[in-house]
FILUM-101112 format. One record per residue (C-alpha): residue number from 1; y, x, z; residue in three letters. Coordinates in steps of 0.05 Angstrom, whole numbers, plus 5000, padded with zeros to 4 digits. Last residue first. Layout:
// FILUM-101112
+-----+-------+------+------+------+
! pos ! north ! east !   up ! code !
+-----+-------+------+------+------+
! NUM !     Y !    X !    Z !  Ala !
...
+-----+-------+------+------+------+
//
This chain:
// FILUM-101112
+-----+-------+------+------+------+
! pos ! north ! east !   up ! code !
+-----+-------+------+------+------+
! 248 !  3771 ! 2023 ! 8034 !  Ser !
! 247 !  3768 ! 1980 ! 7972 !  Val !
! 246 !  3732 ! 1913 ! 7971 !  Pro !
! 245 !  3735 ! 1877 ! 7903 !  Ala !
! 244 !  3789 ! 1825 ! 7901 !  Thr !
! 243 !  3767 ! 1753 ! 7894 !  Glu !
! 242 !  3788 ! 1717 ! 7831 !  Gly !
! 241 !  3721 ! 1684 ! 7816 !  Ser !
! 240 !  3675 ! 1681 ! 7876 !  Lys !
! 239 !  3639 ! 1619 ! 7852 !  Ser !
! 238 !  3628 ! 1558 ! 7897 !  Gly !
! 237 !  3635 ! 1508 ! 7841 !  Asp !
! 236 !  3698 ! 1479 ! 7872 !  Pro !
! 235 !  3728 ! 1549 ! 7879 !  Ser !
! 234 !  3738 ! 1572 ! 7951 !  Pro !
! 233 !  3811 ! 1570 ! 7975 !  Glu !
! 232 !  3842 ! 1638 ! 7978 !  Lys !
! 231 !  3871 ! 1661 ! 8044 !  Tyr !
! 230 !  3922 ! 1716 ! 8047 !  Tyr !
! 229 !  3925 ! 1786 ! 8075 !  Leu !
! 228 !  3975 ! 1843 ! 8064 !  Phe !
! 227 !  3942 ! 1911 ! 8072 !  Arg !
! 226 !  3951 ! 1949 ! 8136 !  Lys !
! 225 !  3881 ! 1982 ! 8130 !  Cys !
! 224 !  3859 ! 1971 ! 8202 !  Tyr !
! 223 !  3902 ! 1916 ! 8234 !  Phe !
! 222 !  3903 ! 1878 ! 8168 !  Cys !
! 221 !  3970 ! 1848 ! 8151 !  Thr !
! 220 !  4001 ! 1780 ! 8159 !  Tyr !
! 219 !  4057 ! 1745 ! 8121 !  Ile !
! 218 !  4070 ! 1672 ! 8139 !  Asp !
! 217 !  4050 ! 1602 ! 8118 !  Glu !
! 216 !  3985 ! 1619 ! 8083 !  Asn !
! 215 !  3950 ! 1571 ! 8132 !  Lys !
! 214 !  3886 ! 1612 ! 8127 !  Lys !
! 213 !  3923 ! 1672 ! 8154 !  Ile !
! 212 !  3938 ! 1635 ! 8220 !  Asp !
! 211 !  3864 ! 1618 ! 8228 !  Asn !
! 210 !  3845 ! 1690 ! 8214 !  Tyr !
! 209 !  3894 ! 1714 ! 8266 !  Leu !
! 208 !  3862 ! 1668 ! 8317 !  Gln !
! 207 !  3792 ! 1691 ! 8298 !  Pro !
! 206 !  3807 ! 1766 ! 8301 !  Pro !
! 205 !  3796 ! 1798 ! 8232 !  Ile !
! 204 !  3734 ! 1840 ! 8220 !  Asn !
! 203 !  3736 ! 1902 ! 8177 !  Tyr !
! 202 !  3713 ! 1900 ! 8105 !  Asn !
! 201 !  3769 ! 1947 ! 8081 !  Cys !
! 200 !  3804 ! 1906 ! 8027 !  Gly !
! 199 !  3764 ! 1843 ! 8035 !  Leu !
! 198 !  3790 ! 1834 ! 8105 !  Cys !
! 197 !  3737 ! 1795 ! 8143 !  Val !
! 196 !  3742 ! 1731 ! 8184 !  Glu !
! 195 !  3698 ! 1693 ! 8135 !  Asn !
! 194 !  3744 ! 1712 ! 8078 !  Lys !
! 193 !  3812 ! 1746 ! 8076 !  Ala !
! 192 !  3841 ! 1759 ! 8008 !  Pro !
! 191 !  3875 ! 1824 ! 7989 !  Val !
! 190 !  3946 ! 1849 ! 7976 !  Val !
! 189 !  3963 ! 1924 ! 7972 !  Ala !
! 188 !  3909 ! 1950 ! 7925 !  Leu !
! 187 !  3921 ! 2010 ! 7879 !  Gly !
! 186 !  3896 ! 2056 ! 7934 !  Ser !
! 185 !  3954 ! 2095 ! 7965 !  Arg !
! 184 !  4007 ! 2078 ! 7913 !  Asn !
! 183 !  3995 ! 2004 ! 7925 !  Leu !
! 182 !  3999 ! 2010 ! 8000 !  Leu !
! 181 !  4066 ! 2047 ! 7997 !  Thr !
! 180 !  4090 ! 1999 ! 7943 !  Met !
! 179 !  4075 ! 1938 ! 7987 !  Tyr !
! 178 !  4112 ! 1969 ! 8046 !  Gln !
! 177 !  4173 ! 1981 ! 8002 !  Ala !
! 176 !  4166 ! 1910 ! 7976 !  Tyr !
! 175 !  4164 ! 1881 ! 8046 !  Ile !
! 174 !  4226 ! 1922 ! 8065 !  Glu !
! 173 !  4263 ! 1900 ! 8001 !  Lys !
! 172 !  4246 ! 1825 ! 8010 !  Asp !
! 171 !  4214 ! 1799 ! 7946 !  Ile !
! 170 !  4251 ! 1754 ! 7897 !  Gly !
! 169 !  4273 ! 1808 ! 7847 !  Ala !
! 168 !  4205 ! 1841 ! 7848 !  Ile !
! 167 !  4171 ! 1779 ! 7819 !  Phe !
! 166 !  4213 ! 1774 ! 7756 !  Asp !
! 165 !  4208 ! 1849 ! 7745 !  Lys !
! 164 !  4133 ! 1845 ! 7741 !  Arg !
! 163 !  4135 ! 1802 ! 7679 !  Lys !
! 162 !  4171 ! 1857 ! 7643 !  Ala !
! 161 !  4120 ! 1907 ! 7667 !  Lys !
! 160 !  4064 ! 1861 ! 7644 !  Gln !
! 159 !  4094 ! 1854 ! 7575 !  Leu !
! 158 !  4104 ! 1929 ! 7571 !  Glu !
! 157 !  4031 ! 1941 ! 7589 !  Met !
! 156 !  4007 ! 1890 ! 7538 !  Glu !
! 155 !  4046 ! 1928 ! 7484 !  Ile !
! 154 !  4017 ! 1994 ! 7509 !  Asn !
! 153 !  3947 ! 1966 ! 7507 !  Leu !
! 152 !  3957 ! 1941 ! 7436 !  Lys !
! 151 !  3984 ! 2008 ! 7414 !  Lys !
! 150 !  3927 ! 2045 ! 7448 !  Lys !
! 149 !  3876 ! 2000 ! 7413 !  Glu !
! 148 !  3909 ! 2016 ! 7346 !  Glu !
! 147 !  3905 ! 2090 ! 7363 !  Glu !
! 146 !  3833 ! 2081 ! 7383 !  Leu !
! 145 !  3816 ! 2049 ! 7317 !  Leu !
! 144 !  3852 ! 2104 ! 7278 !  Lys !
! 143 !  3817 ! 2159 ! 7317 !  Glu !
! 142 !  3750 ! 2124 ! 7306 !  Arg !
! 141 !  3763 ! 2123 ! 7231 !  Glu !
! 140 !  3787 ! 2196 ! 7233 !  Gln !
! 139 !  3724 ! 2217 ! 7271 !  Phe !
! 138 !  3677 ! 2179 ! 7225 !  Asp !
! 137 !  3711 ! 2208 ! 7164 !  Asp !
! 136 !  3708 ! 2278 ! 7193 !  Glu !
! 135 !  3634 ! 2269 ! 7211 !  Ala !
! 134 !  3621 ! 2244 ! 7140 !  Lys !
! 133 !  3659 ! 2302 ! 7110 !  Arg !
! 132 !  3622 ! 2351 ! 7155 !  Ile !
! 131 !  3554 ! 2321 ! 7135 !  Lys !
! 130 !  3573 ! 2327 ! 7062 !  Leu !
! 129 !  3589 ! 2401 ! 7073 !  Glu !
! 128 !  3522 ! 2410 ! 7106 !  Glu !
! 127 !  3487 ! 2382 ! 7045 !  Glu !
! 126 !  3528 ! 2427 ! 6999 !  Gln !
! 125 !  3511 ! 2487 ! 7042 !  Leu !
! 124 !  3437 ! 2469 ! 7041 !  Asn !
! 123 !  3439 ! 2465 ! 6965 !  Lys !
! 122 !  3475 ! 2533 ! 6961 !  Thr !
! 121 !  3424 ! 2560 ! 7011 !  Phe !
! 120 !  3368 ! 2542 ! 6964 !  Asn !
! 119 !  3403 ! 2573 ! 6904 !  Glu !
! 118 !  3420 ! 2635 ! 6944 !  Ile !
! 117 !  3348 ! 2642 ! 6966 !  Asp !
! 116 !  3324 ! 2636 ! 6894 !  Glu !
! 115 !  3376 ! 2688 ! 6872 !  Met !
! 114 !  3355 ! 2734 ! 6929 !  Leu !
! 113 !  3283 ! 2730 ! 6906 !  Thr !
! 112 !  3304 ! 2745 ! 6834 !  Leu !
! 111 !  3346 ! 2804 ! 6859 !  Ile !
! 110 !  3287 ! 2832 ! 6899 !  Glu !
! 109 !  3243 ! 2827 ! 6837 !  Asp !
! 108 !  3297 ! 2864 ! 6796 !  Glu !
! 107 !  3301 ! 2917 ! 6851 !  Ile !
! 106 !  3226 ! 2928 ! 6847 !  Lys !
! 105 !  3228 ! 2933 ! 6771 !  Ser !
! 104 !  3284 ! 2984 ! 6774 !  Lys !
! 103 !  3247 ! 3025 ! 6825 !  Ser !
! 102 !  3187 ! 3025 ! 6780 !  Lys !
! 101 !  3230 ! 3044 ! 6720 !  Glu !
! 100 !  3261 ! 3100 ! 6762 !  Phe !
!  99 !  3193 ! 3129 ! 6775 !  Gly !
!  98 !  3173 ! 3121 ! 6702 !  Glu !
!  97 !  3235 ! 3160 ! 6681 !  Ile !
!  96 !  3216 ! 3216 ! 6728 !  Glu !
!  95 !  3144 ! 3214 ! 6703 !  Arg !
!  94 !  3169 ! 3218 ! 6631 !  Leu !
!  93 !  3210 ! 3280 ! 6647 !  His !
!  92 !  3152 ! 3313 ! 6682 !  Ala !
!  91 !  3110 ! 3300 ! 6620 !  Glu !
!  90 !  3166 ! 3328 ! 6575 !  Tyr !
!  89 !  3173 ! 3390 ! 6617 !  Glu !
!  88 !  3099 ! 3403 ! 6611 !  Lys !
!  87 !  3100 ! 3388 ! 6537 !  Asn !
!  86 !  3154 ! 3440 ! 6525 !  Thr !
!  85 !  3222 ! 3438 ! 6491 !  Lys !
!  84 !  3261 ! 3379 ! 6522 !  Ile !
!  83 !  3328 ! 3367 ! 6487 !  Glu !
!  82 !  3305 ! 3305 ! 6451 !  Ala !
!  81 !  3289 ! 3270 ! 6517 !  Ser !
!  80 !  3360 ! 3279 ! 6542 !  Arg !
!  79 !  3383 ! 3210 ! 6521 !  Ser !
!  78 !  3323 ! 3181 ! 6557 !  Arg !
!  77 !  3344 ! 3213 ! 6622 !  Leu !
!  76 !  3416 ! 3188 ! 6614 !  Lys !
!  75 !  3392 ! 3117 ! 6601 !  Asn !
!  74 !  3345 ! 3119 ! 6660 !  Ile !
!  73 !  3401 ! 3144 ! 6706 !  Lys !
!  72 !  3447 ! 3088 ! 6681 !  Asp !
!  71 !  3392 ! 3037 ! 6693 !  Gln !
!  70 !  3385 ! 3064 ! 6764 !  Ile !
!  69 !  3460 ! 3058 ! 6776 !  Glu !
!  68 !  3463 ! 2988 ! 6746 !  Glu !
!  67 !  3405 ! 2965 ! 6790 !  Leu !
!  66 !  3439 ! 2992 ! 6852 !  Glu !
!  65 !  3502 ! 2955 ! 6833 !  Leu !
!  64 !  3463 ! 2891 ! 6823 !  Asp !
!  63 !  3427 ! 2903 ! 6889 !  Lys !
!  62 !  3494 ! 2910 ! 6925 !  Asn !
!  61 !  3518 ! 2845 ! 6893 !  Lys !
!  60 !  3453 ! 2811 ! 6913 !  Lys !
!  59 !  3462 ! 2834 ! 6985 !  Arg !
!  58 !  3533 ! 2807 ! 6986 !  Lys !
!  57 !  3511 ! 2741 ! 6956 !  Asn !
!  56 !  3457 ! 2736 ! 7010 !  Leu !
!  55 !  3507 ! 2751 ! 7065 !  Glu !
!  54 !  3556 ! 2700 ! 7039 !  Glu !
!  53 !  3502 ! 2646 ! 7038 !  His !
!  52 !  3481 ! 2666 ! 7109 !  Lys !
!  51 !  3553 ! 2661 ! 7132 !  Leu !
!  50 !  3561 ! 2593 ! 7098 !  Lys !
!  49 !  3496 ! 2567 ! 7127 !  Phe !
!  48 !  3519 ! 2583 ! 7198 !  Lys !
!  47 !  3590 ! 2558 ! 7183 !  Gln !
!  46 !  3560 ! 2491 ! 7160 !  Phe !
!  45 !  3518 ! 2485 ! 7223 !  Ser !
!  44 !  3579 ! 2499 ! 7267 !  Ala !
!  43 !  3621 ! 2448 ! 7228 !  Ser !
!  42 !  3566 ! 2395 ! 7234 !  Ala !
!  41 !  3561 ! 2408 ! 7309 !  Glu !
!  40 !  3636 ! 2406 ! 7318 !  Glu !
!  39 !  3641 ! 2340 ! 7279 !  Leu !
!  38 !  3582 ! 2310 ! 7318 !  Pro !
!  37 !  3616 ! 2331 ! 7383 !  Thr !
!  36 !  3686 ! 2308 ! 7365 !  Lys !
!  35 !  3664 ! 2235 ! 7365 !  Phe !
!  34 !  3654 ! 2234 ! 7440 !  Gln !
!  33 !  3722 ! 2267 ! 7447 !  Asp !
!  32 !  3754 ! 2203 ! 7420 !  Leu !
!  31 !  3727 ! 2162 ! 7478 !  Lys !
!  30 !  3752 ! 2216 ! 7526 !  Asp !
!  29 !  3821 ! 2211 ! 7493 !  Pro !
!  28 !  3821 ! 2135 ! 7505 !  Leu !
!  27 !  3805 ! 2141 ! 7579 !  Leu !
!  26 !  3878 ! 2146 ! 7601 !  Glu !
!  25 !  3896 ! 2084 ! 7561 !  Ile !
!  24 !  3840 ! 2045 ! 7595 !  Lys !
!  23 !  3863 ! 2069 ! 7663 !  Asp !
!  22 !  3935 ! 2049 ! 7648 !  Ala !
!  21 !  3912 ! 1980 ! 7627 !  Leu !
!  20 !  3872 ! 1971 ! 7692 !  Ser !
!  19 !  3931 ! 1994 ! 7733 !  Ile !
!  18 !  3977 ! 1945 ! 7696 !  Ile !
!  17 !  3927 ! 1888 ! 7707 !  Val !
!  16 !  3922 ! 1905 ! 7780 !  Ser !
!  15 !  3997 ! 1908 ! 7783 !  Asp !
!  14 !  4003 ! 1838 ! 7755 !  Ile !
!  13 !  3952 ! 1810 ! 7804 !  Glu !
!  12 !  3986 ! 1847 ! 7861 !  Gln !
!  11 !  4053 ! 1817 ! 7840 !  Leu !
!  10 !  4021 ! 1748 ! 7841 !  Glu !
!   9 !  3996 ! 1757 ! 7912 !  Val !
!   8 !  4062 ! 1788 ! 7934 !  Leu !
!   7 !  4101 ! 1731 ! 7902 !  Arg !
!   6 !  4059 ! 1680 ! 7937 !  Arg !
!   5 !  4067 ! 1716 ! 8003 !  Leu !
!   4 !  4143 ! 1717 ! 7996 !  Gln !
!   3 !  4143 ! 1643 ! 7979 !  Glu !
!   2 !  4096 ! 1623 ! 8036 !  Asn !
!   1 !  4040 ! 1581 ! 8008 !  Met !
+-----+-------+------+------+------+
//
């Protein structure tokens, strides 16, 4: 194979690996985002229960104050019992105390109900807190794994870039400039030709040009997409291994 063409083919293989590695690195944050959803949902659920828990405690505190006020009124009324002179006033006095006692009993029942609700929500809150911790642990574990994966990908990227330099040095500057223009356009600058078809754009290649390409003795480009063309001998088993996927 023509030396320049061989270098172009191998450079394309290296750049394809580099592009693939760059794509994988770029997608890593999206992979991590998938684990943010359970964490965000667990956090939202926890906040919902926490607000309800705080609301119940606030209501209980208000009821406790209300109960203290009523008890204080009852105590004052009872302390004045000895001062009452007539039976009529005394009966009215007892009815007033009885009214406050009923209010007191009602508030005590409301407090008991609130205490039961608070106890239930406290359990729910603890369960939600455990869910958050698990979601955080899962997120941190995934973050750690993805960070390790990113390091490996970056190491491989640097190895491929170093390898790339060896091929650039031996390529004609004008050919390399043309190669880079094509690479930046679609990520594919060098493609195989097969059955008189450019596997980069799927357009037909004139028979005579195809015969020349099959020799791999010179550098030819596709009339339509301008990509560099080369001929790849079919694998002995007839597989299509190593062929470049068509890109328009």
